[in-house]
VOPAGU-2260 file (C-alpha; in pm, 1 decimal, decimal comma):
REM VOPAGU-2260
SITE   aa  ch    i         X         Y         Z
SITE  MET   A    0    -137,9    1025,7    -349,3
SITE  ALA   A    1     198,8    1068,2    -521,2
SITE  ARG   A    2     361,7    1130,9    -183,6
SITE  GLU   A    3     225,3     804,7     -43,8
SITE  ARG   A    4     337,3     615,8    -353,0
SITE  SER   A    5     686,4     770,4    -325,1
SITE  ASN   A    6     705,1     684,2      44,5
SITE  PHE   A    7     600,8     328,0     -31,5
SITE  GLU   A    8     864,6     295,0    -305,7
SITE  ASN   A    9    1134,9     440,9     -79,4
SITE  TYR   A   10    1028,7     205,0     195,3
SITE  SER   A   11    1045,8     -90,1     -46,0
SITE  MET   A   12    1397,9       8,1    -153,5
SITE  CYS   A   13    1507,6      38,4     208,5
SITE  TYR   A   14    1354,7    -300,4     279,8
SITE  LYS   A   15    1542,8    -449,0     -16,4
SITE  HIS   A   16    1873,9    -303,9     106,4
SITE  VAL   A   17    1814,5    -435,8     458,9
SITE  TRP   A   18    1735,9    -778,9     319,4
SITE  GLU   A   19    2051,2    -780,7      99,8
SITE  HIS   A   20    2268,5    -670,6     391,5
SITE  ALA   A   21    2125,4    -942,7     613,2
SITE  ARG   A   22    2177,2   -1201,4     338,5
SITE  GLN   A   23    2540,6   -1093,1     299,1
SITE  LYS   A   24    2598,2   -1119,5     673,3
SITE  LEU   A   25    2444,7   -1464,9     675,5
SITE  CYS   A   26    2667,7   -1576,5     385,8
SITE  GLN   A   27    2970,5   -1437,4     568,5
SITE  LYS   A   28    2878,9   -1631,8     883,8
SITE  GLU   A   29    2833,6   -1948,4     678,8
SITE  GLN   A   30    3179,0   -1898,3     525,7
SITE  GLU   A   31    3329,4   -1850,5     870,0
SITE  LEU   A   32    3163,2   -2170,3     981,9
SITE  ASP   A   33    3300,8   -2357,2     679,5
SITE  VAL   A   34    3653,6   -2228,1     752,5
SITE  ILE   A   35    3628,8   -2347,8    1110,7
SITE  ARG   A   36    3500,3   -2687,5     999,6
SITE  ARG   A   37    3786,6   -2727,1     752,5
SITE  ASP   A   38    4046,5   -2626,3    1006,1
SITE  GLN   A   39    4293,6   -2904,3    1088,3
SITE  SER   A   40    4272,7   -2860,9    1468,9
SITE  PRO   A   41    4111,7   -3125,9    1681,7
SITE  PRO   A   42    3731,4   -3106,5    1674,3
SITE  GLU   A   43    3711,4   -3068,5    2053,2
SITE  ASP   A   44    3883,5   -2727,4    2036,0
SITE  LYS   A   45    3654,8   -2592,5    1766,6
SITE  ALA   A   46    3328,5   -2737,2    1895,4
SITE  GLY   A   47    3269,3   -2436,7    2119,4
SITE  GLN   A   48    3330,5   -2193,9    1833,7
SITE  ILE   A   49    3102,2   -2389,9    1602,5
SITE  ALA   A   50    2830,6   -2400,7    1866,0
SITE  GLU   A   51    2861,9   -2026,5    1926,8
SITE  LEU   A   52    2855,8   -1945,0    1556,3
SITE  SER   A   53    2558,9   -2175,3    1502,7
SITE  HIS   A   54    2373,1   -2013,7    1790,0
SITE  ASN   A   55    2450,4   -1664,7    1655,5
SITE  MET   A   56    2330,4   -1764,7    1309,6
SITE  ILE   A   57    2006,1   -1905,2    1449,4
SITE  MET   A   58    1949,6   -1585,3    1647,7
SITE  GLU   A   59    2017,1   -1370,8    1340,1
SITE  VAL   A   60    1784,9   -1578,3    1122,4
SITE  THR   A   61    1512,4   -1554,8    1387,8
SITE  ALA   A   62    1558,6   -1178,1    1414,6
SITE  LEU   A   63    1549,7   -1143,9    1035,0
SITE  ARG   A   64    1230,1   -1346,9    1013,7
SITE  ALA   A   65    1065,5   -1129,6    1278,6
SITE  ARG   A   66    1180,4    -815,4    1099,6
SITE  LEU   A   67    1056,5    -952,8     767,0
SITE  MET   A   68     713,3   -1020,3     915,9
SITE  ASP   A   69     699,9    -666,3    1057,6
SITE  LEU   A   70     798,2    -517,8     722,8
SITE  GLU   A   71     542,8    -729,0     536,2
SITE  GLU   A   72     271,5    -620,4     779,3
SITE  GLU   A   73     369,3    -256,8     736,4
SITE  THR   A   74     367,1    -299,0     357,9
SITE  LEU   A   75      18,5    -449,5     375,0
SITE  ASN   A   76    -103,6    -161,4     593,0
SITE  LEU   A   77      41,4      93,0     349,9
SITE  LYS   A   78    -129,1     -80,0      56,9
SITE  LYS   A   79    -461,1     -74,6     243,9
SITE  GLN   A   80    -418,0     293,6     324,1
SITE  ILE   A   81    -339,2     379,3     -38,7
SITE  ARG   A   82    -639,2     173,7    -157,0
SITE  LYS   A   83    -865,5     355,7      88,9
SITE  GLU   A   84    -740,6     697,9     -22,7
SITE  VAL   A   85    -787,3     609,6    -389,7
SITE  GLN   A   86   -1138,7     479,4    -316,5
SITE  GLU   A   87   -1229,3     801,2    -133,7
SITE  GLU   A   88   -1098,8    1013,1    -422,0
SITE  TYR   A   89   -1288,3     796,2    -671,2
SITE  GLU   A   90   -1613,3     825,7    -475,7
SITE  ALA   A   91   -1577,3    1204,2    -456,2
SITE  LEU   A   92   -1516,2    1224,2    -832,0
SITE  VAL   A   93   -1815,6    1001,3    -910,7
SITE  GLN   A   94   -2036,4    1211,3    -684,7
SITE  ALA   A   95   -1915,4    1534,1    -848,8
SITE  LEU   A   96   -1978,0    1381,8   -1192,6
SITE  PHE   A   97   -2329,7    1279,8   -1091,0
SITE  VAL   A   98   -2408,2    1629,6    -958,7
SITE  THR   A   99   -2271,9    1787,6   -1277,0
SITE  CYS   A  100   -2480,1    1556,1   -1495,5
SITE  LEU   A  101   -2786,4    1636,3   -1288,7
SITE  HIS   A  102   -2729,7    2012,2   -1330,8
SITE  ILE   A  103   -2681,9    1970,8   -1704,8
SITE  THR   A  104   -3002,7    1765,9   -1730,5
SITE  VAL   A  105   -3200,1    2024,4   -1532,3
SITE  SER   A  106   -3059,1    2301,7   -1747,2
SITE  ASP   A  107   -3147,3    2116,2   -2070,1
SITE  LEU   A  108   -3500,3    2040,2   -1948,3
SITE  GLY   A  109   -3546,7    2403,4   -1853,0
SITE  ARG   A  110   -3442,3    2523,4   -2196,7
SITE  MET   A  111   -3656,4    2267,7   -2379,1
SITE  SER   A  112   -3974,8    2348,6   -2190,0
SITE  GLY   A  113   -3916,0    2721,0   -2162,9
SITE  GLN   A  114   -3862,2    2707,4   -1788,8
SITE  SER   A  115   -3579,8    2878,1   -1615,9
SITE  CYS   A  116   -3322,5    2668,4   -1436,5
SITE  GLY   A  117   -3470,4    2774,6   -1105,3
SITE  ASP   A  118   -3814,4    2624,0   -1174,7
SITE  PRO   A  119   -3892,7    2299,8    -999,3
SITE  VAL   A  120   -3824,3    1991,1   -1205,8
SITE  TYR   A  121   -4072,9    1774,9   -1019,8
SITE  LEU   A  122   -4380,5    1941,5   -1179,3
SITE  THR   A  123   -4588,7    1707,6   -1388,6
SITE  PRO   A  124   -4679,1    1815,0   -1741,1
SITE  ALA   A  125   -5039,1    1886,1   -1629,8
SITE  ALA   A  126   -4918,1    2103,0   -1340,1
SITE  ALA   A  127   -4684,3    2289,4   -1572,6
SITE  VAL   A  128   -4968,7    2359,1   -1818,2
SITE  GLN   A  129   -5194,5    2485,1   -1537,4
SITE  ARG   A  130   -4919,0    2705,7   -1402,4
SITE  ASP   A  131   -4849,7    2857,0   -1743,9
SITE  GLN   A  132   -5222,0    2945,4   -1803,2
């Protein structure tokens, strides 16, 4: 359980770093675009560069969105897996607790009525009296 939690946290950190890197690249591209727009050359010369940069930015944004969706889906799957593992552990613990309580109850009933723990619990009081006679 701790291993899965650690893996999930490491994955989240990696995801955060990827997102920050992509954001920095996008900001850098926007700055390059602003520099080109402010340049004093005739707009006809820079139109091709602006179009290329715009296209590259659109492609990067699209790729980042696809990657983000993949990472979110993977995060959701990891959360479901962790929930399932915790539920299985919980069910096993509840079942063990129930069995332990049942053994304690049988043991207490055996001591109170003078029966050994191996005697059947399902005997009615009348059957127990007849058996003891």
